N, C-alpha and C positions, 0 to 999 in steps of 0.2 A: 418280441423274443426275450425270454428271461436270460439271466446271466449264465446259467448252465447250458442252455441250448446255444447261446451265443458262443460259449467256449467250444462246444461240439462243432458248431459251424466253422469256427476258426481252424479247428483241426482238419475239417474237410477241405478248406481252402489250402492248407499246407500240403495235403496229399495231392491236390490238383497241381500246385506249383512244382511238386517233385515229379510230375509226370504220371501220377497214379490216379486212382478212382476217387472222386471227391465225396467221401463219406467219413464223417467224424463222430466221435463218441467220447463221453466222459462218465466216470463212475463217481458218484457223490455219496459220502457217508456223513451223516449228521451235519448237512449243510456245507461240507467242505469237499472240494475235488481231490480225490485220492488217486485217480488214474485218468490219463488222457490218451487218446489214440486216434489214428486214422488208418484207412485202408492202405496197407503197404504190400499188397500182393505183387504188384509190378516192381516196386522199388527193391524188395527183398527176394523176389522170385519165390514167394511163399504160397502154397495152396490154401493156407488157413488164416492168414493175417488180415482178417476183416477188422474194421474200426473197433467194434465191440471187443473182439479178442485182444486187440492191441491195448485197449483201455484196461481190461482185466490184467493183462501181462504187466503193464506199467504200474499198476497198483501194487504188484507184488503179492506175497502171501498175506492174506488177511484171516482173521478169525471168522468162524461161521457166524458169530453174533454180529460182526461188522457187515457182512453181506446181507444179513437179515434186516439191517437198518439202511440199506443202500437204495439209491435210485440210479438207474442206468439211463442216460440220455443218448440218443442216437439220431443223427440227421435223417436217417432212412430206416424204414421198417426192418427189424432184424430178420435175417435168414434163418433157416432151420438150425444151422450150426451154432449161431450166436444165441438163438432162442434156447437151445440145449444147454449152453453154458449158464445162461441166466437162470434156468430152472435148476440146474445142478447145484448152484450156489444159493438158491432160494432168495434171489433178489425180489423184493415184493412189489417194486414199481418200475415201470419203463415209460419214458416219455419219448415219443417218436416225432421227429421233425416233419416227416411227410410219408405217406404211403400211397401216393398217386402214381408214381413211376415204378414202384415195386411194393407189393403187398406180401409181407412175410406171414408166418403162422401166428398172427396175433391172437387168433381164437384159441390156440393151444395154450398160450400164456394165460389168457383169461380163464380157461377151463381149469387151470392149475392154481387159480387164486391170485394171479398177478394183476395188479391194477395197471392197465395200459391206457395212456392218454396220447391221442394223436392230434398234433397241432395243425397239420397241413399248412405249414408256414410257406408263404409265397417265395421267400428267398431260397429255402431248401428245395422247393419244387423246381424253381427256375435253374438252379445250379445243376440238378440232376438231368432235367430235360435237355439242357444245352450239352452236357457231357454225353448223354446217350445218343443225341443227334450227331455229334462230332466223332464219337468213338464207338459205334455199334458193336464191332467185333470184340473189343476189350470188355464192354459191358456184358455181352452175352457170355463171354468166358467167365466173368466174375460171378454170374448167377447160375452157372452150370448149364447153359443152353448150347 
């Protein structure tokens, strides 16, 4: 696991320790983390605060040229909403920790020219499998089921 995915994984663990859904994300520009986030839907009572959205939010306002040099790391395949934000800001690369427990619209990203790398990291998979098994109702709520 590289240092950026490790940072996203640590964010996911923070979310789990807070009683939330263990998904983490970091936004990297020019090899530097500019935004960190984890799923805070439970903690903040938010319908939209997924990990990727939290990472975008914590990065603050960036120039369009910054986003165009960015890489978004997420421990889990981004959902439709997070994919939309990635496309809106023209982030050219997304690195996904795993897409075994949830497979978002990665093909949509690829069709729009985004380089998507899926690691299927065993630690990311195990964390989500354990969470989904222990909290199926909360997981289904998060993915809109």
